[in-house]
C-alpha positions as CSV (number, residue, x, y, z in Angstrom):
1,X,142.2,59.2,71.6
2,X,138.7,57.9,71.3
3,X,136.1,59.8,73.2
4,X,133.5,57.7,74.9
5,X,129.9,58.8,74.3
6,X,127.5,58.5,77.2
7,X,125.0,55.6,77.1
8,X,121.6,56.2,75.7
9,X,120.1,55.7,79.2
10,X,122.3,58.6,80.5
11,X,121.2,60.9,77.7
12,X,117.5,60.0,78.3
13,X,117.9,60.7,82.0
14,X,119.6,64.0,81.3
15,X,116.7,65.0,79.0
16,X,114.1,64.1,81.6
17,X,115.9,66.3,84.1
18,X,115.4,69.3,81.8
19,X,111.9,68.2,80.6
20,X,110.2,67.4,83.9
21,X,110.2,70.9,85.4
22,X,108.6,72.4,82.2
23,X,106.1,69.7,81.9
24,X,105.2,70.0,85.5
25,X,104.5,73.7,85.2
26,X,102.4,73.1,82.0
27,X,100.4,70.3,83.7
28,X,99.7,72.3,86.8
29,X,98.9,75.7,85.2
30,X,97.4,74.6,81.9
31,X,96.4,70.9,81.6
32,X,94.8,70.5,85.0
33,X,92.8,73.8,84.7
34,X,91.6,72.8,81.2
35,X,90.4,69.4,82.5
36,X,88.8,71.0,85.5
37,X,87.0,73.5,83.3
38,X,85.7,70.8,81.1
39,X,84.4,68.9,84.1
40,X,82.9,72.1,85.4
41,X,81.0,72.6,82.1
42,X,79.3,69.2,82.7
43,X,77.8,70.4,86.0
44,X,75.4,73.1,87.3
45,X,78.1,74.7,89.5
46,X,76.6,78.0,90.7
47,X,76.8,80.4,93.7
48,X,75.3,77.7,96.0
49,X,78.1,75.3,95.1
50,X,80.6,77.8,96.4
51,X,79.3,77.2,99.9
52,X,79.2,73.4,99.5
53,X,80.4,71.3,96.6
54,X,77.7,68.8,97.6
55,X,75.2,71.3,95.9
56,X,76.8,70.6,92.6
57,X,75.0,68.3,90.2
58,X,76.2,66.5,87.2
59,X,74.1,67.6,84.2
60,X,76.0,66.1,81.3
61,X,75.7,68.1,78.1
62,X,72.7,70.1,79.3
63,X,74.8,73.3,79.4
64,X,75.8,72.8,75.8
65,X,72.3,71.9,74.6
66,X,71.2,75.0,76.5
67,X,73.5,77.1,74.3
68,X,71.8,75.8,71.2
69,X,68.4,77.2,72.4
70,X,69.9,80.5,73.8
71,X,69.2,83.4,71.5
72,X,71.7,85.6,73.4
73,X,74.5,83.1,72.8
74,X,73.8,83.1,69.0
75,X,73.8,86.9,69.0
76,X,77.2,86.9,70.8
77,X,78.6,84.3,68.3
78,X,77.3,86.4,65.4
79,X,78.9,89.5,66.8
80,X,82.2,87.8,67.5
81,X,82.3,86.4,63.9
82,X,81.4,89.8,62.5
83,X,84.2,91.4,64.5
84,X,86.8,88.8,63.5
85,X,85.9,88.4,59.9
86,X,85.7,92.2,59.2
87,X,88.3,93.6,61.7
88,X,90.9,90.8,61.2
89,X,91.4,91.2,57.4
90,X,91.3,95.0,57.6
91,X,94.0,94.9,60.3
92,X,96.2,92.7,58.2
93,X,95.8,94.8,55.1
94,X,96.5,98.0,56.9
95,X,99.5,96.4,58.7
96,X,100.9,95.2,55.3
97,X,100.5,98.6,53.8
98,X,102.2,100.3,56.7
99,X,105.1,97.8,56.5
100,X,105.5,98.4,52.7
101,X,105.7,102.1,53.4
102,X,108.3,101.7,56.1
103,X,110.3,99.3,54.0
104,X,110.4,101.7,51.0
105,X,113.8,103.0,50.1
106,X,112.6,106.6,49.8
107,X,110.9,106.5,53.2
108,X,112.4,108.9,55.8
109,X,112.2,109.0,59.6
110,X,111.6,105.3,59.7
111,X,112.4,104.9,63.4
112,X,109.9,107.6,64.2
113,X,107.1,106.1,62.2
114,X,107.8,102.6,63.7
115,X,107.4,104.1,67.2
116,X,104.2,105.9,66.1
117,X,102.7,102.7,64.7
118,X,103.7,100.5,67.6
119,X,102.8,103.0,70.4
120,X,99.1,102.0,70.5
121,X,100.0,98.3,70.9
122,X,101.8,98.9,74.2
123,X,99.2,101.4,75.5
124,X,96.7,100.2,78.0
125,X,93.6,99.0,76.2
126,X,91.3,100.4,79.0
127,X,92.9,103.9,78.7
128,X,92.6,103.7,74.9
129,X,89.0,102.6,75.1
130,X,88.1,105.5,77.5
131,X,89.7,108.0,75.2
132,X,88.0,106.7,72.1
133,X,84.7,106.7,74.0
134,X,85.0,110.4,74.3
135,X,85.9,110.7,70.6
136,X,82.7,108.9,69.8
137,X,80.6,111.0,72.1
138,X,77.4,112.0,70.2
139,X,77.5,115.7,71.3
140,X,81.0,116.7,72.2
141,X,83.0,114.0,70.4
142,X,85.7,115.0,68.0
143,X,84.3,112.8,65.2
144,X,80.9,114.4,65.3
145,X,82.5,117.9,65.5
146,X,84.4,117.1,62.3
147,X,81.2,115.9,60.6
148,X,79.4,119.1,61.7
149,X,82.1,121.2,59.9
150,X,81.2,119.6,56.6
151,X,77.5,119.8,57.2
152,X,76.9,116.1,58.0
153,X,74.6,115.3,60.9
154,X,76.4,113.6,63.9
155,X,76.1,109.9,64.5
156,X,75.4,108.2,67.8
157,X,78.5,105.9,67.3
158,X,78.1,103.7,70.4
159,X,74.3,104.1,70.9
160,X,73.2,103.0,67.5
161,X,73.1,99.2,67.0
162,X,74.2,99.6,63.4
163,X,77.3,101.7,64.2
164,X,78.4,100.3,67.6
165,X,80.3,97.3,66.3
166,X,81.9,99.1,63.4
167,X,83.1,101.8,65.9
168,X,84.7,99.1,68.0
169,X,86.3,97.5,65.0
170,X,87.8,100.8,64.0
171,X,89.3,101.2,67.5
172,X,90.7,97.6,67.4
173,X,92.3,98.1,64.0
174,X,94.1,101.3,65.2
175,X,95.1,99.5,68.4
176,X,96.5,96.3,66.9
177,X,97.8,96.9,63.3
178,X,101.1,98.2,64.6
179,X,102.2,94.9,66.0
180,X,101.4,93.1,62.7
181,X,103.1,95.9,60.7
182,X,106.4,95.3,62.6
183,X,106.2,91.6,61.9
184,X,105.5,92.2,58.2
185,X,108.4,94.6,58.1
186,X,110.7,92.0,59.5
187,X,109.5,89.6,56.8
188,X,110.1,92.2,54.1
189,X,113.6,92.9,55.3
190,X,114.4,89.1,55.1
191,X,113.4,88.9,51.4
192,X,116.5,88.5,49.2
193,X,117.3,91.8,47.4
194,X,118.7,89.8,44.5
195,X,115.2,88.7,43.5
196,X,114.0,92.3,43.1
197,X,117.1,93.2,41.2
198,X,116.6,90.3,38.8
199,X,112.9,91.2,38.4
200,X,113.8,94.8,37.5
201,X,116.3,93.6,34.9
202,X,113.5,91.4,33.4
203,X,111.3,94.5,33.2
204,X,108.9,93.6,36.0
205,X,107.1,96.6,37.5
206,X,106.3,97.2,41.1
207,X,102.9,95.4,40.9
208,X,104.4,92.3,39.4
209,X,107.3,92.3,41.9
210,X,104.8,92.6,44.8
211,X,102.6,89.8,43.4
212,X,105.3,87.4,42.4
213,X,108.1,88.1,44.9
214,X,106.8,90.0,48.0
215,X,103.7,87.9,48.6
216,X,105.4,84.5,48.2
217,X,108.2,85.6,50.4
218,X,105.8,86.7,53.1
219,X,103.7,83.5,53.1
220,X,105.1,82.3,56.5
221,X,104.7,85.7,57.9
222,X,101.1,85.9,56.7
223,X,100.4,82.5,58.3
224,X,101.7,83.7,61.7
225,X,100.0,87.1,61.5
226,X,96.7,85.6,60.4
227,X,96.8,83.1,63.2
228,X,97.6,85.5,66.1
229,X,95.1,88.1,64.7
230,X,92.3,85.5,64.6
231,X,93.0,84.2,68.1
232,X,93.1,87.7,69.5
233,X,90.0,88.9,67.8
234,X,87.9,85.9,68.7
235,X,88.7,86.7,72.4
236,X,87.6,90.4,72.1
237,X,86.4,91.6,75.5
238,X,88.0,94.8,76.9
239,X,87.0,97.2,74.1
240,X,83.2,96.5,74.1
241,X,83.2,96.0,77.9
242,X,84.6,99.5,78.5
243,X,82.9,101.4,75.6
244,X,79.5,99.7,75.6
245,X,78.8,98.3,79.0
246,X,76.8,95.1,79.0
247,X,77.2,94.6,75.3
248,X,74.7,97.2,74.3
249,X,72.8,98.6,72.5
250,X,70.5,95.7,72.0
251,X,73.4,93.2,72.5
252,X,74.9,94.5,69.2
253,X,78.4,94.4,70.8
254,X,78.0,91.4,73.1
255,X,80.8,89.0,72.3
256,X,81.3,85.4,73.5
257,X,83.8,86.4,76.1
258,X,81.5,89.1,77.4
259,X,78.7,86.6,77.7
260,X,81.0,84.1,79.5
261,X,82.0,86.9,81.9
262,X,78.4,87.9,82.5
263,X,77.2,84.3,83.1
264,X,80.2,83.3,85.3
265,X,80.9,86.4,87.3
266,X,77.7,88.3,87.4
267,X,75.1,85.5,87.6
268,X,77.5,82.8,89.0
269,X,76.4,80.2,86.4
270,X,79.9,78.8,86.4
271,X,79.0,75.6,84.7
272,X,77.2,77.4,81.9
273,X,80.1,79.9,81.5
274,X,82.6,77.0,81.3
275,X,80.5,75.5,78.4
276,X,80.7,78.9,76.6
277,X,84.5,78.9,77.2
278,X,84.9,75.5,75.5
279,X,82.7,76.6,72.6
280,X,85.1,79.5,72.1
281,X,88.0,77.0,72.4
282,X,86.5,74.9,69.6
283,X,86.0,78.0,67.5
284,X,89.6,79.1,67.8
285,X,90.8,75.5,67.3
286,X,88.7,75.2,64.2
287,X,90.0,78.4,62.8
288,X,93.6,77.3,63.5
289,X,93.1,74.0,61.8
290,X,91.4,75.6,58.8
291,X,94.3,77.9,58.4
292,X,96.7,75.0,58.6
293,X,94.8,73.0,55.9
294,X,94.6,76.2,53.7
295,X,98.4,76.7,54.0
296,X,99.0,73.0,53.0
297,X,96.8,73.4,50.0
298,X,98.6,76.6,48.9
299,X,102.0,74.8,49.4
300,X,100.9,72.0,47.1
């Protein structure tokens, strides 16, 4: 008995039935807000425009050109890049090390350590930042108490412009490395055991196995972890906002997202804040594309 297949038109209509609801949601809650935000970045929308849209003026690229001459914006961009380029690689390296330890055959209590590593990830960032702010306290903080025990003078961790951002980076690494470690662990467990057995037979040591087997097998995992880490770190906001209000001291912890929040929700320069948001979008998009080109180059 020959089964009749539905016509192409019927298949296309069935596909549209399933596709339209999802595309409608994406358009309403993503595409339209993005377009509206870009249009907003071309205006001088401020607190007076909230009372009447007629007070809004089209200024073209004036907001973007204003960013070029804004020293505070460049400071926030520099701080964001510093945080991402230092904290991101350190987080990935620590996560990979933790995953290798959890994947070791001699490791014991693996479920316990997985829970310990992952617990900070699911903990409220505000609560974590408040606790770490007390740890960094210059007089009664645990870190300075430990330094006093070994005869080292205490550090004003969050009050010194040279130490404020490294202190936040340390918190962020502790908060986020557990998530990447679990992903790396999943990648390690998917690596064929036969490759390691063959390498041992050929006389390859642990370092050669790591370099020639583990790293190539983890290439897709590295790509994913690097991408999500970069996107997350470029959008850093809660940690410096809670620990160093207003991006102090001397704007040393002011990030792009904090500047966008300050301009948009404190000073009501919504058009200027929207321009900052699209600069951040371009930064994240560029980092994503750079990672894609690098991955293609390595594959070749």
